[in-house]
N, C-alpha and C positions, 0 to 999 in steps of 0.2 A: 582164620580160617583154614581148614585143612587143604593142602596143595592135592588138585586132583591130577597133576601132570600134563596139564594142559598149557602150550605153546601161545605166545601172544602172538595175532594176527599183525604182520606185518603192514601188509598191502588192503585194503576193502575190495572184495570181489566186484568186477564191473557189472553192473545191471544192463538188461538188454535197452533200457532207456537210455541210458548211457551210451551206447555202443550208436544207437539210433541217432540222437542227437548229437554226437559227433560226425558221424557222416553226412548229415543233412548241415551240420555248420560248414565243416569244408568244402561240401560242393557250392554253396553260398560264397564261402571267404575265396573260394577258388575259380569263381564265376560259371560253374556248370549251370546253375542257375542264375540267370539274367535279373538285373534289377526290374521290377514290374511283374515279372514271371508268375503265374498261378502255382501254388501247390497243392495240388489236387490230393485229398485224403487217399483216396481210393487206389489211385496210380502208385502213390507212395507207398501204400501197402503192398502192393503187388511188388513192385521193384524190392522192397526191404525184406518183403517174404516175414511182415509183423502185422497187430493186430492194429485196427483203425484205433485203438485206446491209445497204444504207444507213441502212433504216429501225432495223434491229437494233443498229448501231455508233451513231446520233444518239441510241436511246434508253439505251443504256450510258452516253454522255456524261450525258442528264440524271438519270440516276440517281446517280451520281459528284456532280451538283450539287445534289443533293436535292429535284430536281421530280419525280420517280418513283421510286416502290420495285415490287421484283418480290415479288409475292405467291403463296407455294405452292400450285398446283394453278388458280391463275387468269391469272397472266402480269403483265406491268407494269400498272402502275394509276397514275394523278397521286396523287401523295404527298399526304397530310393536315397540313394545319400545325394544330398545335396551340397554346395560347396559352405552352405552356411552352417551346416550341420558338421562338415569338416573343418571351418574353420574352429568353431568352438571347442573341438576334439583337439586341435593343434595349439590351442590356448591354454589348455589345460594341462597337455603334455610338456607345454614348455615352461610352465612352473613348476610343474612336480618333477620331472626327468633332470631339470637345471639343479633344483635343490639336493636331490637325490646324489646325483654325480658330485657334486661338490661334497655332499656331506661323507659320501662314501672313500672320495679320494682322503679325507681327513682321517677316516677312520682304517684304512685298508691295511690288510694283516696278511702275511704269506698264504695262509688258508684260504683267504678271500680272493685273493690273487689267482691260486691256482682255480678256482671254481670259476672266476670270470675269464681267465685265458681257455678253460675246457669250452665254456659256452661260448665264446667267440670263435673258437676252432669248430666246433658243431656247425654253428650259423655260416661261416665260410664253405663248409663243407657243403652244406645245404644249398646254397647261392650258386656254387660251381656243378653241381648236378641239376640243378632248376627244380628241386624237388617246392614247390609252392606251399604244401601243407608242413614239410619237414622245417621250411625256411620260418615262417611264422611262428612256428614253436619253439624254435631255438633262438629266435627273436626275443620270444614272451619271455624264455629265460633268461638269457643274458639282461634285461632289465630288471627279472626279479632279482637276481646274484645283487644287481647293482643296490635295488631299493632295500635288501635284507642286509647290506654293507653298511647303508647308511643310518641303517633303524628307524627308517620310516616305513613302518608297519600299517599305518592306518591310510598314508595314502596310496599304498602297494593295495590295499581294500578299493579304495577310488578307483584306481587304473583296472584292476580286475574286471569291476562291474562294466568297465567301458571295452572289456580288451577284443571282445568280439567286432565291433566296430573299427576298434583300432589296427586290427590284423586285418581287415579289409581294405583297409588305407595303406597298411604297408606292404601288402601283396602287391598291390597297386603301384606303389611311388620305389619299393627295392627291387623290383623287376624290369622297372621301365630304365629304356636307353638313354633317353633323354633327360639326361642329367650331368656334370661336369666330373662329380666325385661319385662313386659309387656306393649303394647304402652300405655294404660291408667295409667299402673304406673309411665310412664315416664311423660305424662301430669300432673298427679297428684304433682311430684318433681317439675315440672316448676312452677306450680299453688303457692305453698306452698313458692317457693323462692323469687316469685315476690310479695306474699301477705306479706311476712315477711322485705320487702325494701332492699334485698341484692342483689344487681346487680351484683354481681361474681358469687353467687351462681344460679341465673337465667340464668345467660350464659352459667354456667359450665351443667348446666341439659337439657339446648336445646342442648349443643353439644354433650352431652351423648347420647340424642335420637337422632338426626340427623345421629351421627357416626353408632349406633345401626341398625337403620332403613337401611341406605345404605349398612351395609355388609349383611343384611337379604335380600335386594332386588337384588345385584349383585350375590347371590347363586340362588335365586329362577329364576332371568332372564338366569343364566347360565344354568340351569336345562331346560327352556323350548326352548331354544335354542341350545341344544343338544349339548355343547361346554362342 
């Protein structure tokens, strides 16, 4: 085929729906919209300056992600997170993340270590600046590097499908003051164990982090539910 002199597109352009979806997702994860709040399409259209079609499509995506639910005669609302939901998510995390950390520690290369340390540095910077949106994105990237290093691509697909709900829990627990060891400190411990090529230490570090986060989430969700 004749070369037409066209350069490859390195990054796909961001669509308006993707921008709206990110804005709404961030607002829910960062608790701008509280659990149970109605998401009125007309109001969202006015606030975002977009059509109802774009808002409606974005809400359908958020419904699939578990952040929004549609209630008969009320329309879309911010989904409530129960402890039973959270417990199941933490059980999945514990299994997949411990296996990934262990495998990543075995497979760790100098290039992967650099990427992992860079992801940790971004996470710690976001935590210091108390930027919730940047913090959950940096944390997601940190785990993505671990799953990539482990070669657990299918497991990462599973985690990615739950990522919005995981991020909602992460923001709640990572920013909590009610914990003996901070979330970023746990992440550093995980990073150092993987970098040291110590699979068992990496597994223990993830176990400790997930157990700690789970206990905090259970307490906070009990408070919000009034139980």
